[in-house]
C-alpha positions, 0 to 999 in steps of 0.5 A: 458908042458910049455915054455922051455928054456936052464934053463929047457929042451931048452921050448870038447864042447857038440856035435851039429847038423852038420849043426849048427856047420858048420853055426856057424864056418862060421859065426865066421871065419873072412874074410882077412883084406886086406891093406886099411889104410896107413901103420903105421911106427914102431914108430906109431905102437908101440904107438898104441900096448900098452899091449899085450899077446902071443898065447903061446904053440899053433902053436909053439908046441902041448900043445893046439889045433892049431885051431881058436876054441881054440884061439878065446876065448883067443883073445876075452877075452884079447881084451875085457880087452884092449889088443891091440897086439897079438904075435903068436909064430909059429914053421915052420921047426920042427915037431909039432904033427907029421907035419911041416909047411915048409920043413926044408931043403928048407924053402918051405911052405906046403900050404895044411897043416891043421895047416897053414889053422888054423893059417891063420884063427887065423891071419885073426880073430885077424886082424878083431879086430879093432886096434889089432896088430899081430906079426907073428914069426919063433919060435922053428926052432932048426936045422935052428938055429943050422946050420945057414941055411940062405937060408932056413930062406930066403925062409921061409920069402919069402913065408910067405910074399907071403902068407900074403902080402895083409894083413893089415899092423897091421900084423908084421913079427918077423924074428927069435925068440931066435936064440941060438944053440943046446948047448944054446950058442948064435948064432954068431952075423955075422951069425944072421945078415946075416940070418936076412938080407936075410929074410929082403930083401925078405920081402922088395921085397914084401912090403916096409912098412911091419914092421919087428922085429929084436932081439938078438942072444941067448935068446933075452936078452936086453944086446944081442942087442949091440953084435948082432947089432953093426950096421943096415947095413943088415936091412936098415942101420937105414933109414927104419922107418918100423923096430922094435927091440924086447927083452924078459924080465924074470929078475931076472930069479931066480924069474921069471923062471919056477921051480925056487923054491919058489916065495918069491924072493926080486926082486926090481924095478931096476930088471924090469927097468934095461933091459928096460933101456939097450934096450932104450940106444941101440935103441937111439944110434945104433938103430937110434931111432927105437921103442922097443917091449917087446915080452915076459915077465912073471913069471912061477908061475904055475910050482910050485904053484897050484893056483895063490895067491902069492902077490909077483907075483901080485906085479911084474905084477902090476909094470911091465906094468903099471909102467915101460914099459908104462913109457918107451913107450915100448909095451909089450906082456905077455907070457901066455902059459896057463900052467906054465906062466898062465894068461888065462885058456884054460880049462875054457876059462877065467882068473882064477886069478886076474893077468889080473887085476894086469897087469893094475896096481892094483889088490887085495892082499890076505893079506897085506904082500908081501911074503904071505904063498901062495908064498912058 
């Protein structure tokens, strides 16, 4: 299993003595990082977030264990490499491993849920890392999106705001990920704006300075923002400095998507730069200068290739962050699910290829040619 889209189908250690396990777990569980330093504006946060990563397929589905023990090595490894934002996709109102975090009909959170306790541990551990920003979202909320359940989303964010309202302002709230319908059509823009506005109001009732992140009305494509947000009346009217825009970048999908055949596609720098420029144009006009966050990007190479030795994929990762996103002043979070879009390997708790080096802008190629045999 890996990230699912409409292009696809929607997307142990040795035992120790008990006392040692308890002691080690207690030592490695970070206390909550409560608000202390002045809250950064969205623009200030974006300037500090830099390159980041997703904790994919952990709290949004059941591919990886939803535990701090499973998340900690990945967080540590990326942090050591200078990554300063972590996006945590979370599915609240749909079942994951047989349980839900929130009632799909009311949005009320089950505060006794073990997965919620584990999520809180991960959030607090990440916030204990100096300078690390954390993006929390509502991810695979299928029925909520399909039925336009505005009151459910409103209640959900009211409760999330209450649960984490005292956390450091490096914790940011992304209201609704990729709000497409069950048939993969976009959510009607007015529906998305109404739902987002209600959730935004609940967040603002708890905290005027918590950064809120908004996106498009289907797959978070760059072109969706102009359709979904012709104005900002539902989210502060362009006068709220604590609002950020986001989009997802898998362009061209024929190359970046999972199960697309080979990876010898002759993509160009314009394929990378184009969506960024579309978002920058919206942000500088309708968006009233709000910053832009690329919340997902990557290549689904592992859906077809057993090992990462494709120079064309390396080139894409080398150009995306270091060349284009950094020049556009857009923080990023690579989609890393440990599977088809793998950068970090959860089985070995390390980076099995040099894609992590490529994100920094330079990495060793297997040979000199861009389309080497390992891309096929």
